[in-house]
C-alpha positions in Angstrom: 93.4 84.3 74.2 96.7 82.4 75.1 96.8 81.3 78.8 99.6 83.2 80.7 102.3 81.6 82.5 101.4 81.5 86.2 103.6 81.5 89.3 104.0 77.8 89.3 105.3 77.5 85.6 107.5 80.6 86.0 109.4 79.1 89.0 109.5 75.6 87.3 110.7 77.1 83.9 113.1 79.4 85.5 114.8 76.8 87.7 115.6 74.5 84.7 115.8 76.9 81.7 119.2 77.3 80.2 120.3 80.3 78.1 119.5 80.1 74.4 122.3 82.4 73.4 125.5 82.3 75.6 126.4 85.6 77.2 129.7 87.1 76.4 133.4 86.3 77.0 132.9 85.8 80.8 130.7 82.5 80.5 132.4 79.3 81.4 131.8 76.2 79.5 128.8 75.4 81.4 127.1 78.8 80.7 127.8 80.2 83.9 129.9 83.1 84.6 133.4 82.1 85.5 134.1 82.9 89.2 137.4 84.4 88.2 136.2 87.1 85.8 133.9 90.1 86.5 130.5 90.4 85.0 130.5 93.0 82.1 127.8 95.6 82.3 126.3 98.2 79.7 124.3 100.9 81.4 121.1 102.2 79.5 119.5 105.4 80.8 122.0 107.7 82.5 119.7 110.5 83.9 119.7 111.3 87.6 118.6 107.9 88.6 120.5 106.1 86.2 123.9 107.9 87.4 123.1 107.3 90.8 122.5 103.3 90.0 125.7 103.5 88.1 127.5 104.9 91.0 126.1 102.0 93.0 127.4 99.4 90.7 130.7 101.0 90.6 131.2 100.0 94.3 130.7 96.2 93.5 133.9 94.7 92.6 132.2 91.7 90.9 131.2 93.7 88.0 132.8 96.0 85.6 131.0 98.8 83.6 132.1 98.8 79.9 129.7 101.2 78.5 127.0 103.9 79.2 124.2 105.0 76.9 121.7 107.8 76.9 119.7 109.5 74.1 120.5 112.9 75.7 124.4 113.2 75.0 125.3 115.3 78.2 123.8 112.6 80.4 125.8 109.9 78.9 128.9 112.1 78.9 128.6 112.6 82.5 128.3 108.9 83.2 131.2 108.0 81.3 133.2 110.5 83.1 132.1 109.0 86.6 133.0 105.6 85.2 136.5 106.6 83.8 137.3 108.4 87.1 136.4 105.3 89.2 138.5 103.0 87.0 141.3 105.5 86.6 141.0 105.3 82.8 139.4 106.4 79.8 138.0 103.0 78.7 134.1 103.4 79.1 132.4 103.5 75.7 129.6 106.1 75.2 126.6 105.5 73.2 123.3 107.2 72.4 121.3 104.0 71.4 120.6 100.9 73.4 121.2 98.6 70.4 124.9 99.4 70.6 125.0 97.6 74.0 122.1 95.0 73.7 123.0 93.7 70.3 126.7 93.8 70.9 129.1 91.0 71.9 131.3 91.6 75.2 128.3 92.4 77.7 126.8 89.9 79.9 124.3 92.1 81.3 122.5 95.6 81.0 121.1 98.0 83.4 117.9 100.0 82.3 117.4 103.2 83.9 115.4 105.1 81.3 111.7 106.6 81.8 109.5 103.6 82.5 107.6 103.8 79.0 110.8 102.3 77.6 111.3 99.6 80.2 109.5 96.6 78.6 110.9 97.1 75.1 114.5 97.5 76.3 114.2 94.5 78.6 112.7 92.2 76.0 115.0 93.3 73.3 118.3 92.9 75.6 117.0 89.4 76.7 116.4 88.2 73.2 119.9 89.1 72.5 121.5 87.2 75.2 121.7 89.8 78.0 120.5 89.5 81.6 118.5 92.6 82.8 118.4 94.6 85.8 115.7 97.2 85.3 114.8 100.1 87.4 111.1 100.1 88.9 108.4 100.4 87.8 109.3 97.8 85.6 106.0 97.7 83.4 103.5 100.1 82.2 100.8 97.6 81.6 99.6 94.0 82.6 100.5 92.8 79.3 104.0 94.2 79.4 104.8 92.0 82.5 103.4 88.9 80.8 105.4 89.5 77.7 108.7 90.2 79.8 108.1 87.0 81.9 107.5 85.0 78.7 110.8 86.3 77.3 112.8 85.8 80.4 111.6 81.9 80.4 112.0 81.3 76.7 115.6 82.9 76.7 116.7 81.6 80.1 117.8 85.2 81.0 118.1 86.5 84.5 115.7 89.4 85.2 115.9 91.8 88.3 113.7 94.6 89.4 115.2 97.6 91.0 112.9 98.2 94.2 115.7 97.8 97.1 112.9 98.9 99.6 110.9 95.7 99.5 113.3 94.1 101.8 115.7 97.2 103.0 112.8 99.4 104.3 110.2 96.6 105.5 112.3 93.6 106.5 111.2 94.1 110.1 107.5 93.7 109.0 108.4 90.5 107.3 110.2 88.9 110.2 107.6 89.9 112.8 104.5 88.9 110.5 106.2 85.4 109.7 107.1 84.9 113.3 103.3 84.9 114.1 102.9 87.8 116.5 100.0 89.0 114.5 98.3 85.8 113.8 97.1 85.1 110.4 97.4 88.3 108.2 94.1 89.3 106.8 94.3 92.9 106.0 97.2 95.3 104.7 97.5 99.1 103.6 100.0 100.6 101.3 100.4 104.3 100.8 101.8 104.9 97.3 99.3 107.9 96.4 96.3 107.3 94.2 96.3 107.4 90.4 96.8 111.0 89.0 97.3 111.1 85.2 96.8 113.6 82.5 97.0 113.7 78.7 97.5 117.4 78.4 100.0 118.5 75.8 102.5 121.3 76.7 103.7 123.9 74.4 106.6 123.2 72.2 110.2 124.1 73.4 113.5 123.8 71.4 115.0 120.2 71.8 118.5 120.6 73.7 121.3 120.0 71.7 122.7 116.3 71.5 119.2 115.1 72.3 117.4 112.7 70.0 113.7 113.6 71.0 112.0 111.1 68.8 113.9 108.3 70.3 113.3 109.6 73.8 109.6 109.1 72.9 110.0 105.8 71.4 106.9 103.6 72.0 105.0 106.6 73.4 102.7 108.8 71.1 104.6 111.6 69.3 104.2 115.1 71.0 106.5 118.1 70.7 109.3 118.4 73.2 108.9 120.0 76.5 111.4 119.8 79.4 108.5 119.0 81.8 108.2 115.7 80.4 111.5 114.8 81.3 110.5 114.7 85.0 107.5 112.4 84.4 108.7 109.8 86.6 108.7 112.3 89.6 104.8 112.3 90.0 104.0 114.6 87.2 101.8 111.9 85.7 102.0 112.0 82.0 100.0 108.7 81.0 102.1 108.3 77.9 105.3 108.1 79.9 104.2 106.2 83.0 102.0 103.2 84.1 100.2 103.8 87.2 101.2 104.6 91.1 104.1 102.3 90.7 106.9 104.7 91.2 106.3 104.5 94.9 103.9 101.5 94.5 106.7 99.4 93.5 108.2 99.9 97.1 105.3 99.8 99.4 102.8 97.5 97.4 105.9 95.1 97.0 106.7 95.3 100.7 103.0 94.6 101.5 102.6 91.9 99.2 105.8 90.3 100.3 104.6 90.6 104.0 101.3 89.1 103.2 102.7 86.5 100.9 100.6 87.7 98.1 103.8 88.4 95.7 103.3 85.6 93.5 99.6 86.1 92.8 96.9 88.9 92.0 93.7 90.2 93.1 90.1 88.8 92.3 88.3 92.0 92.8 89.3 95.7 92.6 86.9 98.3 94.0 87.4 102.1 93.4 87.9 104.2 96.5 84.5 105.9 95.8 82.4 102.8 95.9 84.3 100.8 98.8 83.1 101.1 102.4 86.6 101.9 103.5 86.8 105.0 101.1 89.9 103.4 99.8 91.0 101.8 96.5 90.7 98.1 97.7 91.8 94.8 96.3 90.4 91.5 97.5 92.2 88.3 97.0 90.8 84.5 96.6 92.2 83.6 100.0 90.2 86.4 101.8 93.0 88.9 102.2 92.2 92.4 101.7 94.6 95.2 100.7 94.0 99.0 100.6 95.8 101.7 98.8 95.8 105.1 100.6 96.5 108.5 98.8 98.0 111.0 101.4 101.5 111.5 102.7 102.2 112.6 106.3 104.6 114.0 108.8 105.9 110.9 111.1 109.6 111.8 111.5 111.6 109.5 109.1 108.2 107.8 107.8 105.3 108.6 105.9 102.0 108.8 107.6 98.4 109.0 106.5 97.3 105.3 106.8 93.6 105.1 108.0 92.4 102.9 111.1 95.0 104.1 113.6 98.1 103.2 111.3 100.8 105.4 110.3 103.7 104.9 107.5 104.1 103.4 103.9 102.4 100.2 104.9 100.4 98.6 107.8 99.2 95.1 108.7 96.5 93.7 110.6 96.4 90.0 111.7 93.9 88.1 113.8 96.0 88.7 116.9 97.2 92.3 116.4 98.2 95.1 113.9 101.5 96.6 113.0 102.4 99.9 111.3 105.8 101.9 110.9 105.3 103.9 114.1 105.1 100.5 115.8 108.3 99.7 114.4 109.6 102.8 115.6 108.3 102.4 119.1 109.3 98.7 119.4 105.8 97.5 119.9 107.1 94.0 118.9 110.5 92.4 119.1 112.2 91.7 115.7 112.8 87.9 115.6 115.6 86.4 113.9 113.5 84.7 111.4 115.3 83.4 108.3 113.6 84.5 105.2 115.1 84.2 101.7 116.0 87.5 100.2 119.4 89.0 98.8 121.9 86.3 98.0 125.6 86.8 97.0 128.7 88.7 98.3 128.4 90.7 101.5 128.7 94.5 100.7 131.7 96.5 102.2 131.7 100.2 101.2 135.0 101.0 99.5 137.3 103.5 101.1 137.8 105.5 97.8 135.8 108.7 98.4 135.0 109.0 94.6 132.7 105.9 95.4 131.6 106.8 98.8 128.1 108.1 98.0 124.9 107.9 99.7 123.1 105.4 97.7 119.8 104.2 98.6 120.5 101.0 96.4 123.2 99.7 98.6 122.0 97.9 101.7 123.8 98.3 105.2 127.3 97.7 105.9 127.9 93.9 106.0 124.9 92.7 104.1 124.1 91.6 100.6 122.4 94.3 98.4 119.8 94.1 95.7 122.5 94.8 93.0 124.9 92.1 94.4 121.8 89.8 94.3 121.6 90.3 90.7 125.1 89.9 89.9 125.0 86.7 91.9 122.0 85.5 89.9 124.0 86.3 86.6 126.9 84.2 87.8 124.9 81.3 89.3 121.5 81.4 87.2 119.5 81.4 90.2 116.3 83.3 90.4 117.0 86.8 92.0 114.9 88.1 94.7 113.1 90.9 92.8 112.4 88.4 89.8 110.1 89.3 86.9 107.1 87.4 88.4 107.4 89.3 91.6 108.0 92.7 89.7 105.1 91.9 87.3 102.6 91.0 90.1 103.3 94.2 92.1 103.2 96.5 89.1 99.8 94.6 88.1 98.4 95.9 91.3 98.8 99.6 90.3 97.8 99.1 86.7 94.5 97.3 87.9 94.0 100.1 90.6 94.2 102.7 87.7 91.8 100.8 85.6 89.2 100.8 88.3 89.6 104.2 89.4 89.5 105.5 85.7 86.2 103.5 85.2 84.9 104.2 88.7 83.4 100.6 89.0 84.7 97.4 90.4 86.6 95.1 88.0 87.0 91.4 88.6 90.3 89.8 87.6 91.3 86.2 87.1 95.0 86.0 88.6 95.6 82.7 86.6 94.9 83.9 83.1 95.4 87.6 84.0 92.2 88.8 82.4 89.5 91.1 83.5 86.2 89.3 83.5 83.1 90.4 81.9 84.2 93.7 80.9 85.6 94.3 77.6 86.5 98.0 78.1 88.4 97.2 81.3 90.0 94.3 79.6 91.4 96.4 76.7 93.1 98.6 79.1 95.4 95.7 80.2 97.4 97.0 77.1 98.0 100.2 75.2 99.1 100.9 71.6 102.8 101.5 70.9 104.3 103.6 68.4 106.1 101.7 65.4 108.7 100.4 65.4 108.8 99.9 69.2 105.9 97.3 69.2 106.2 94.3 71.4 
């Protein structure tokens, strides 16, 4: 099997690669976006999350949304209305199929907010057609998805940014305290995304809503009759055909934990299912001796999620040689939060516009006076720098969820090589690193 591109190769290639296909009209002669022009976006996937993200991009003056797209006509129509009202005209184009944006001239980048089973195909297709990509989390459905997306980003020189704003926004105090050395060397961590829970059960057929292309909504997933419950699969319903693992919330708290532990450019060497680990938790062991656990309960700490074992509380928890840190400790001020410079979002400082039409409560936008994740993406589109939530980090975090699902389903430990990204000495588990895809949406 072909050796995968590892962290070092990704960073080296990303630092020197130039676009094979120049982006649209706003690129300057050197292949960079002209500083006097706005970055032109097309928005693919305009359900509830997609429209929320569209509203967020509308608040950023460095970009212009030129088109929206959704296989459900009413979703695209609502998004077009929102964009037109924000810009005070009727110019936003409305499409049903992604190719009408990804394959067309005039767009510098695409946003992908579809159900996650579509993310890999759409991202790869857009990058191959010269578009930079901002993709909602979870970015992948399998380990192989992430490898192919990373390979495509390197080969095409495209910018790829994942959509988990919480890795920095929610957990930056963890990162600063940990890197200031208050806890000593970090050895163990807990994340609380919920344990894998999936079903393949089929639901009874219902009439397909008017204006919806159900076959296209299914895309690479196996065909099954329409049922409206499938449309909420990203909210924890867990149909395996349309989701990857625990990565809905895992993209946030696994991502935050791996960044705090500085494991975000590697992977575990052993994954032990909860039933077989002495902790009673799904457990990941890394080559450097670090251990990471996944918990499966939610709690009631005001403003936070509780349920972490061993005295911790919240979505993530750290233990170092000299101390422990959980979200309750953050709330109670157990440690001072130092001003440690940690590279994260780049780009323009965000200021919420005064226009009431755009003054929404968006979790995607950082606090007033700070750069935000979407601005970081736009900065990278303009400068060709690697964004904070780059494809390597997204892929490694999603892989944690995929590998945990495999260990849980097989109920046996699996051994993983984080360099080649293969499961060792277990052909059944190895085959689960990928999944079949329906024609013509193969990768």
